[in-house]
N, C-alpha and C positions, 0 to 999 in steps of 0.2 A: 651389362651396364648395372651400376648400383646407384640408388638414390636414398639418401638419409633425409627424411622429411619431418619437420616440426610444424604442428598445426596449433594455432591459437583461436579461441572463440568459445562458443558453447558447444563443446565436443565431448563432454563426459556426461553419462547418464541419459543420452539421447539416441542410443543405438548407433553411435558412430563407429565403434570398433567392428561390430557385425557388418556394417555397411562397407568398411574397408576390406573385410574378409571376402565378402561376396564380389566386390569390384575387382580385387586382386585375382581371385579365382577365375573370373570372367575373362581377364586378359592374360591368363596363364603366367602370373607373376608369383615369385617366391619371396618370403620374407616374414615380417611380423608387425604387429601393432600393439601398443601398450599405453595405458594411462600414465601420466606423469603427476608428480606431487603438487604442481601448480595449476591443475585442471586442464593442462594441455595434453596433446597426444603426440607420440613419436611413432613414425612409420619407417620401416626399412623395406626397400624393394630391390629385387634382382630380376633381370630379364632384359628383353629387347627395349632399346631406348624409346622406340615408337609406342610400345605398349605402356611404358611408364608415363609417357606424356598423355596418353589417353586416360590413364588412371587419374592423373592430376587434373585433367579437364573435367572429369566426372566429379572428382572431389570438390572442386570449386563451384560447379554449376548445378549438380544434381544430388546434393547431400541430403541426409534425412530431414524431414519436415520441421522437427523441433530443434535442429542444430543451427548454428550460425558460424560459418567459417570466416574469420576476420583476417588472418595472416597465415601464409604458407611460406616456409623457408626450406629450400631444397639444396642439398650439397650433393653434387654428382661425382662419381668416381668410376674409373674403368676397372678397378680391382674388385673382384667378387670373392665371396667365401663359399660358393657352391651350395647355397641353401636349396633344400629339396622340397619344401612345402611352405605354405603361408599359415601362420598361427597367431592366435591371440595370446600374448604373454601376460604373466602376472603383473599387476600394477607396480610402478616404481615410485618411491617417495622422493626421488631426485627431482629437482626443479629445472625445467629445460629452458626457461626464458622469463619474460615478464608475467605477472599474474594473468591467468586466463579467466574463464567465466564459469561460475557455478550455475547450473541450470535452475530456472525457477520452476515452481509447481505449475502444471497445466491441467486443463479439464479433461475429462474422460473422452477418449477418441471413439469414433463411430464403430470401429471393429469391436472394441471391448464392450461398448453398450449393447451391440447386437448379441454378443455371446452371453452377456449378463441376463438378457431377456429371452434367451432360447432355452426352453425346458429340457432340451436334449444335451445341453452343454454342461460340463461338470462344474462350471462356475455360475450356474443359473442362480440368479438373485443373490450372488455373493458381492457385497458392497465394496470390497477392497481389490476388485479386479483391476489390472493395470498391464501395461506393456512398455516397450521402449519408447513409444510415441506419446505417452500420457501418464498422468498421476503425480504423486508427490516426489519432490527432489530436494529443494532447498530446506524444507521444513523437517526432513528426516536425516539430513547429513550432519554427522558429528565431526568429521575430519576428511581431508583429502589424502590420496586420490580417492575418487568416488567408487567404492566397492561396498558390497553388502555388510561386511564386517565393520565398516565405519559408518553405519547408519543405524537407526532404531529398528530396522528390519532384522538385525542380527539375533534378536530374541525369538525369531520364527524360522527355524531351519526348513529348508526346502524338502518337500516330500519327493518320492521317486518320480512322480509325474512332472512336478515343477522342475526337478533337476534335469530331466530329459529335455524339457523346453529350453532351459537355461544353457544347455550344452549343444543344442542343435542350431547350426548356423542358418538353417533355412527357416527357423521359427521366429515369429514376431517377438518372442520373449527371450531370445538369445541374449544373455548377459543383461537382462532387465533386472536391476538390483531389487526393486520393490515387489518382484513377482511372488505370488502366493495364491493359495486356494483354500477352500473350506477345511481341508485335511489338517493342516498345521499352521494356517495363517491367522491373522488377527480376527477377533470375534466381537460382535456387538452384545451389549447387555443393557437391559432396562432396569432403572432403579426408581423406587419411591423417594420421597424426601428423607434426608438423614441416612441414606445409604442402604436401605433394605431392598434386596433383589426381588424383581418380579419374574416369576418363572414364565417363559414364553418361548415357543419354538420359532417365533418370528418377531423379534423385538421391534424391528422397524415398522412392520404392519401394525403392531399394537400402539406404537408411538403415534402413527398417523391417525389411528382411531381416537386417541386421546386429544390430538390437535383439533380434529374435526368436531369433537365434543366441547371445545372451548377451553381446554387446558393449556397451560403454559409449560413448554418442554425445553430443557437445555439439550442441544444436539451437538455432539462432538464431531467435528469434521476432519479436514486434512491439516490445516495449520492453526486451528483454534476452535472455539466453541461459540455457537449462536444461541440466542434466546429465540425460540420459535413460537408462533401463535397464529390464530386465524386473522385474516385480513378483512373479513366481511362482518365482524361483530363489534359494535361500539363498546359493549360491556366488557368484553375481553381486553380490548385495547386500553380502556380506562383503567382497568385493574393493573395491566402491565406497566403503564406509565406511572401509576401511583407507587407500585412496589419498587420500581427502579429509579424513581425520582427523575423522570424525563417528561416533564409536563407538556413541552411543546416540540422537542427535538424530533426532526423527521426520522422515521424508522425505515431501514432498508428492507426491501421485500425480494423474495425469490419467486419468480413466476414459473408456471408449469412448462411453458414453451413460448416460442416467439408469436405463434398465432394467438394464444391466450393473452399475451402481453398487449396485443393490438386492441383488445376489447376494452382496456382501461387506460391506455396511453398511446400517444402518437409516436410512430417509429419510422424514421426515414431510412434510406438505404445505408447511409454511413453508420447510423446508430445500430442497425441490424447487424452490420458487419462486425462492429465492436462487441455487441452482446453475444453473438454466436461464435466468436473467435475462441481459440483454445485457452485464452487467458481469462475469459469470463469475468470481467470487472463489473462492479455496480456502475450503471450508466444512468445519468439523469435524463428523464424523458418527460415531455409535456403531458400533463393530465388531460384526459378527455372530459368534456363537460358532464356527460352521463357515464356513471361507472357503478359497478356492483361493489367496489371496494369502499371501505369506511373512509370518511373525511379525516378521521383522527390519525391516519398514517403519516400525513405531512400537513398539519393544520396551517392555514395561512399561506401556503406555497402553491405555485402553479405546476410543480414538477414532482416526480416520484423517482426515488433511487431504486432501480430494478436490476437484478441479475438473474441469470438462468442457472439451472443445476450444473454443477461441475464435478461432482463425485458420485460414485455409486450409491452412497448413502442418500444423497439428495434425490437422485432419480427414483430410488425405490420408495422414498417418502411420498412422492407424487404418484407413483404407480398405485400405491395402496390408499392414498388420501383422496379427498373429494374437492378440496379448495382450489380455486384458480391460482392462488399465490399464498405464500406463508410469510409472516414476519420473520426475518433472519437478521437480527441485530446483534452486535457483539455482546458476548456474555461477560460483562464486567460491572463492578460497582463504580459509581461516579468517580472519575479522576484516576482510576486504577487500571493497570494493564488487563487485557483480555485473559480470562482464565484458560489454562491449558492442562492442568493436572486434575485427574478425576477426583481425588480426595479433596482438593481445594474447592472444586466446583460444588461438591456436596456440602462441605462445611460452610461456605460463604453464601450459597444461593438457595439453600433449602427453604428459607422463610419467604422466598420471592417467587418460586416456581412450584409446579406440581409434580413433574417427573424429570428424569435424566436419561437420555439415550446416549450411552457412552461406549467406547471401545478400549481395547487394551494395548493399542500401539502408542508409544510415546511420541509426543510432539517435541522435537528438539528445539526448533525455533518458531515461536509464535509469529503469525503473519496475518494481520487483518486484511479484509477485502480491499482491493483497489477501488477508487471512485474516479470516474471520468465524466466529462460533458463534452458535447460537440459544439465548438465555437466556430461559426462559419462552416467550413468543411474539415476543421482540424480538431482532433481529439486533444482535450486539455485535461491534465491531471489535477484533480482536487486532492487525491491521496494516491501515491504510488507505492503499492505494496504487493499483495499476492498476485502471482502471474507475471510480474515484471521484475521483482527483486530476486537476486542481486544482479540482474543484467546491467552492465555499465553504460554510462554515457561516454561516447568516444570523443576525444579532442585530438588536435594535431600535435600536442606537446609530446616530445620524446624524452623529457626529463625523467630521470629515474628517482627523483626525490619523492618521498612518501609523505602524505599529509593526512592527518586525522582532524576532521571538522566536527565539533560536537553539537552545533545547532543552537536554537534559542530555547526558551523556557516552555512555550506552548506549541502544540502540534509538532513535536520534535521528530526529526530523523537525524541520523549521523551519516557522514560520508567519508570514504577513504579514496584518496587519489594516488595513483602510481603509474608511471609509464604511459601517460596519455589517457588513462582510463579513470573515470570517476564512478565509484560504486556507492550509490545511495542505499541506505538500509531500508528495511521495512518501516512502516509507521510505528513510532514509539509512544507518542502521546504527550501529555502535559507532565513535565518532570518536577512539579511543585511538591510531590510527595515522595517518600523514600522508596516505595515499591517501584514506581515508574523510573526513578533515578537508577535503581539497581538494574532494571531492565536495560537502560541505556548503557550502563557499565558492562554488562555481560554481552550486549550486542556489539559494543566497540571491540572488546577482546575477541569475540567470535570472528568478526570481520578481519581483524589483524591476523588471526591465526589462519583463516581460510586463504588469505591472499599472501601468506608467507612473509609478513612484516613483523620482525621481532620487536622493533620500536620505531615509531614514526619519526621522521626528521623534523616535522613541524606539527604542532598541536594548536588548533585555532578554536576560538570561541566568540560568542557575541560580545559586543562592547559593554553591555549592561553590567555594572559592578556587582549587582546583587543576585544575578541568576545563579542557580545551582550549577549549571553547565560551565559558567565562568570559573567558579570555584574548583570544579572537577578538573577543568583544563589546566588550571594553575597547579593543582596537586600532581596531576599526571606529568606535566612538564618538569616540575621540580624533581620528581622521582627519576625521570629520564635524563636529567641534567640539561634541560632545554629552557629557553626563554619562551613563555607562552605568548602567542600572538592573538590579537583581537581585531575584529572588523565590525564596522557599524552595520546594523541590521539591514538597512535599505541598500547600502552599497553592496552587501552580499547578494541581494536580489539582482542588482544590475550585473555583477560579475557572473552570476548564474546564467542570465540571459545571453551574455556575451559568449560564454563557453558553449551553450546549447546551439547558438547560431553562428559560431566561428567568426566572431567580430573582434577587431582590434581596438575599436573605439566606439563609443555610444553616448548619445544624450538620451536620458531616460526619465520619464515621469513615473515616480513610484507612488501609487495610490494604495495605501495599506492601513492597517489598524493602528499599531503603535510600535515604536522602536526607540531605544535610547539613543539620542542624538549626540554628535560630537561636541555640541555646546551645552550638554547637560539637560536639554529639554526633550520633550517627547516628539519625535518626528513621525510622519506618516503620510505626508503629501509633498514630496520633494522633487526638484529638478536637479538631477545629478549627471555630471559628465565624467566619463572614464576614458582615458587614453593611455598609450604606453608611458606617458610622463607621470601618470598618477590619477587621482580622483578628486573631484571638487563638487561641493553643493553650491549651485548657482542661485537657488531660491526655492520657493515653495508656497504652500498656503500660508496666509497670515496667521500668526500664532494667536492663540486664545487661551484663557485660563480654564482649568477643569476643576470646579468646586467639588471637594471631596476626594480628589485624586482618583484612585481605582474605582470608587463608587460611581463615578461618571461613566465608566465603561459598562457598568451594569444597568444604570438608570439614565437613559439618554436625556431626560429633562434637565439634568445637571449640566451636561455638555451643551445643550441648547442655550441655557442661561449664560454660560461662559462665552459662547460664540456671539451672542447678542450684546454682551456687556459693554464693549467700547463704544458702540454706536447708538445705544438706547438708554433712556432713563430707567432707574431701578423700578419705579412704579409700573412702567410699561412692561418690563420683563416679568414682574410678578403677576401682572394681569394675564399675560400670555400663558404663563405656567398654570395659573389657576383655571384658565378658560379651556386650554387645549390639552393640558397634560394632567388634569386633576385625577384621572383614573389611576395614575401611577405615582402619585405623591401622597405621603401621609399628612395628617393634620399638622399644619404649621411648618411643613418642610420647605415650602417656597420661601418663607421668611428666613429660615436658616440658611438657605442657599444664597439669598441676597446678602445677608450679613457676612457670610464667608467671602463673597466677592468684594464687598466694601472694605473689609479689614484685611484682605489678602491672606486668609487663613487656609492652609492646605489647598492651594490653588495652583498646582504646577502648570507651566505653559506647554501647549501642544500645537502641532500642526497636522493632526491625524485626519486623513480623509474618512476613515471609518467612523469617527465620532460625528463628522458632518452628516454622513448618510444616516446614522442612527438618529440624529436630531431631527432630520426631515421626517423620518419614519414616525417619530414620536409626535411632532407637532401636527401631522396629518391624521393622527389617531389610529395609526396602523400597528405600531408596536412600541411600548414604552418601558419594557423590561427585558433585558437579555438573559434568557435561561440557557442558551447554548451559544457557542461561538458564531458570530455573524448574523444572529437572528434578526435584529431590526432591519439591517440592510437587505437581507435575503427576502424578507416579507415586503419591503419597499419595492424591490425589483419585481416581485411577482405582481404587486398591485399596479406598477407602472406598465407592465405588459398588457394589461387590460384597458389601459387608458387610450386617449386619442392624442397622438402627437401634434403639437402646434409649434410653429416657429416663434422663437423668443426674440424680441427686439432688444438686443444687447450690443452696446458699443464696446469694442475691445481696443484699448489703447496700446499701441505697439511702441515700445521705447527702444531706441538705438543704444 
């Protein structure tokens, strides 16, 4: 009997072909397996029908831990060609079906960690140790199918030892494309500012020594670079915040291990599960009242963003270092993408840091750390990036139409949809500047190439007429001979929820910061209904003026004045501003705000929930200036958690 099998899912770069080899050998089946150009796998089997069915059962139920089998198509035939062995064939650039899945980067597995810490192992303290079950994937892939020559590892030829592992079906590194060792693999190098090399037999140990001494060090990891520093020294943190112009923004930290994490944060079973998973995201954890960590890590907040080591570099930093945790915040200048090139890091960051711990492997696709929090028992993404991208969101749609969605202006990601799969990109950032906009352009093209789309059928952008993404969508559509499509910001949120939860219709309350509304005003607190017939906004928060426009998003006292304007006298509003918001207003500014409202000068109308929360934060004396996205509301939430809940006597009128 013969079976021609096509497999879709996360099946390249995860040890799937070696798994097929071992399984076929176990059941005495002949044939072959090969990677296809769309990230799928094709398997040919010849043998007893019962044995082939056993193979298929194992393939679906007991595949490699980092793989994900989503679809298996089998064509049976009684005609065989007399195959004599089972072999792994060279990859084929032919595309066998709909786009499959490029594997995400994953954290170092237990086996590799144990080998790295074993003095008798030839990879002892080698930070780039990896196997088919762990390590970089998405961030080193240049093209498909996934083979070493189409990754940034092509610069590092396999030595004889690694080649033997690569060719041995019984080895954990059989066809592991990032496989390497100290002989010919990537190497670490420590630099002073402006690029002068520091001679050291152990650059990571030296960097840990500098960190413990209070120095600020740029650390190049798997998909990007971090700015690292001590977490127990206020002086160091003040210096870091000043140099990087991050006066209040919470800084992510990397903890030594889960036991250490419990010393400064509360960790429940679900949070531990997420923290210790092979995806290793930053997870928001509640602070403990007593902690050895500095309060300057996340000032005014009741939570910490914590992740555990996920690469050999990080594990070895902690092995040689003394701190319970290190600051590990993205290495970028304000508003710009995270740095990934060694020369760029040295040229742009030398005035802000003391040392650079870098390596010579190219990062093909930058990928910031993912950020999650547990809401109830459900993990909720605040940023979906490393460890999860480009794993798709599955839908029931079978349409082969391809869509490129370019996202909004702030906190941007792009997405591609084809054949029922939605592929969100890694975090891109705020595309108000040309560097981040260029990152968005290259990411869009990278995703189109990876998933075999020459030109999308539809290109979608936000409704806002002045967003750079709107202009880019228009240019790309024009070049492709298409009509650009636009969607209102909050309706896009609703459709996203519907796709995620497989719903055909939904009434949704969108509580957001700001989005350009279909009536030309700023939306942000809307009741929207979507059904197969279309979408409609049924209502929302009462609209109010924003004196100063965008200034009101930075200084909540302005939004507060606008919210109070219709129901209060000007003198009362001015009194409230001067009494409760004086710390965040310049001399005479309250009078200017009142005049703007009286004369309707630069006072666009809004219904933003975010501005309401900001105003409450300001009038309560919690936060009156936004120095990072969501700051006033986040600090309000933290303050509210420490309060005493009371039932409010509010009558709600229900209108038919």
